[in-house]
C-alpha positions in Angstrom: -0.4 -0.1 0.1 1.9 3.2 -0.9 2.2 6.1 2.0 -0.4 8.4 1.3 -2.9 8.9 4.5 -0.5 9.7 7.6 -3.5 9.8 9.4 -5.9 7.7 9.6 -3.9 5.0 9.1 -2.7 3.7 12.5 1.7 2.7 11.2 4.5 1.8 14.3 5.7 4.6 16.0 8.9 5.5 14.4 7.4 6.0 10.8 7.7 9.4 10.8 4.8 11.4 8.9 6.9 14.2 7.9 9.8 11.7 6.0 7.6 10.5 2.9 11.2 8.7 1.8 10.4 7.0 5.5 6.6 6.2 5.4 7.5 4.9 2.2 10.0 2.7 3.3 7.2 1.5 6.7 4.4 0.8 4.4 6.1 -1.0 1.3 9.5 -2.6 2.2 10.4 -3.1 6.3 9.2 -6.6 6.9 8.7 -8.0 3.8 9.9 -11.0 3.3 13.2 -10.2 0.5 14.6 -13.1 -1.2 16.5 -10.7 -4.2 20.7 -11.4 -3.5 21.3 -7.7 -4.8 19.3 -6.4 -2.0 20.0 -8.6 0.5 23.9 -7.6 0.4 23.1 -3.3 -0.5 20.2 -3.8 3.3 23.4 -5.9 5.4 25.4 -3.2 3.7 23.1 -0.4 4.8 22.5 -1.7 8.2 26.3 -1.8 8.9 26.4 2.2 7.7 23.8 2.8 10.1 25.9 1.9 13.1 26.0 5.1 15.7 22.9 7.0 12.8 19.9 6.7 12.9 18.4 4.7 9.9 16.0 7.9 8.5 19.9 9.4 7.7 21.1 6.4 5.9 17.5 6.0 4.5 18.3 9.4 2.6 21.2 9.1 1.2 20.7 5.7 0.0 19.5 6.5 -4.0 23.2 7.9 -3.3 24.8 5.0 -1.9 23.8 2.9 -5.5 24.8 5.3 -7.8 29.1 4.8 -5.4 28.6 1.6 -4.9 28.3 0.8 -8.5 24.6 -0.8 -7.8 25.9 -3.3 -5.3 26.9 -5.1 -7.9 29.8 -7.1 -5.1 31.9 -8.6 -8.4 32.5 -4.3 -8.9 33.3 -3.3 -5.0 35.1 -6.1 -4.2 38.2 -4.6 -6.6 37.7 -1.7 -5.0 41.3 0.3 -4.3 42.6 2.9 -2.6 41.4 5.1 -5.3 37.9 4.3 -5.2 37.8 3.8 -1.3 39.6 7.9 -1.8 36.8 9.2 -4.2 33.9 7.4 -1.4 35.7 9.1 1.2 34.9 12.2 -0.6 31.7 12.0 -1.7 29.4 13.6 0.2 26.3 12.1 -0.7 27.8 8.6 1.5 28.7 8.0 5.4 31.8 8.9 4.7 33.6 6.7 7.0 36.2 5.0 5.9 35.6 2.1 8.1 32.4 1.0 7.5 33.4 1.5 3.8 36.2 -0.4 3.9 34.2 -2.9 5.5 31.7 -2.5 2.4 34.9 -3.5 -0.1 35.4 -6.5 3.0 31.6 -8.0 2.4 31.8 -8.2 -1.1 34.5 -10.6 -0.9 32.8 -12.5 1.9 29.1 -12.3 0.2 30.9 -14.1 -3.1 32.7 -16.9 -0.7 29.4 -17.4 1.0 27.3 -17.2 -2.7 29.9 -20.1 -3.9 28.9 -22.3 -0.8 25.3 -21.1 -0.3 24.1 -20.1 -3.1 24.2 -16.6 -1.6 22.4 -14.8 1.5 18.6 -15.8 1.0 19.0 -19.7 0.6 21.5 -18.8 3.8 19.3 -16.8 5.6 16.2 -17.8 5.5 17.6 -21.7 6.5 17.7 -20.1 10.1 13.5 -19.9 10.3 12.8 -22.7 8.3 12.1 -20.3 5.2 8.9 -18.5 7.4 9.1 -14.7 8.6 9.0 -15.1 12.4 5.6 -12.8 13.1 5.9 -11.2 17.1 2.8 -8.8 18.2 5.0 -6.3 20.7 2.8 -3.3 22.4 5.2 -1.1 23.2 7.4 1.1 22.3 10.0 -0.7 24.7 9.0 -3.9 23.7 11.1 -4.7 20.3 14.6 -6.2 21.0 17.5 -4.5 20.2 19.0 -8.3 19.8 17.6 -12.1 19.9 19.6 -15.5 20.4 18.9 -15.9 16.3 20.4 -12.5 15.6 23.6 -13.3 18.1 24.0 -17.0 15.9 23.6 -15.2 12.8 26.6 -12.9 13.7 28.6 -14.6 14.7 28.5 -17.3 11.9 28.3 -14.0 9.3 31.4 -12.9 11.2 33.4 -16.0 11.2 32.5 -15.8 6.9 34.7 -12.8 7.1 31.8 -10.0 7.3 31.8 -6.6 8.8 29.7 -4.5 11.1 27.5 -7.1 11.2 26.9 -7.2 15.1 24.2 -8.7 16.4 22.0 -5.6 17.1 22.7 -4.8 13.9 21.8 -7.8 11.7 18.6 -7.8 14.5 17.4 -5.2 12.3 18.6 -6.2 9.6 16.1 -9.7 9.8 13.2 -6.7 10.8 14.2 -4.8 7.7 14.7 -7.9 4.5 11.8 -10.0 6.7 12.5 -12.5 7.8 10.9 -11.4 11.0 7.9 -9.5 10.8 8.4 -7.0 13.9 5.1 -4.5 12.7 4.0 -3.4 16.1 0.3 -5.0 16.8 -1.5 -1.8 16.5 0.0 -1.3 12.8 -2.3 -1.6 9.9 0.9 -4.0 8.1 1.1 -6.4 10.9 -0.7 -9.5 9.8 -3.7 -9.5 12.6 -4.8 -6.2 11.2 -5.5 -7.6 8.2 -7.5 -10.2 9.3 -9.6 -7.4 11.7 
């Protein structure tokens, strides 16, 4: 459903009605099961880029990231050299943090190895939840956890595989963003129980 009538529809508390891009993200992407490899790779890196910042900040720069990082093509990113890193560090359209930029390059290599071994992020990630999203029904602002035992497990395994900026809190946010977990608030129009009422 397109983000349009911000008052008549009940949404999760964090969906900022003043930012149409953020509202559209809540209404059309967040919590929707994703199996697209390119988007899964993009979101993994963007969630890492968010560390210490707000998701709204990253979301506002997402289009710039897509241009700067060659459409999130891991085959291209893995070949980035110091000249490309310098170019990225000078790009005001992205978050100019050397560690986060280096992590995206490292993650491209880790992703390609994972793809060779498991077929990609989609089969790898969705195996953790038997192919079905975990459905929660949080009611209050402070109910949603920052991490879970499952995000701990995935974080640990991704780290072992060489991925960077994949701490458990980042991974839980990633699971929410890619629909492995449906954490829309119980009263939100996008919570499955709301559709049944």
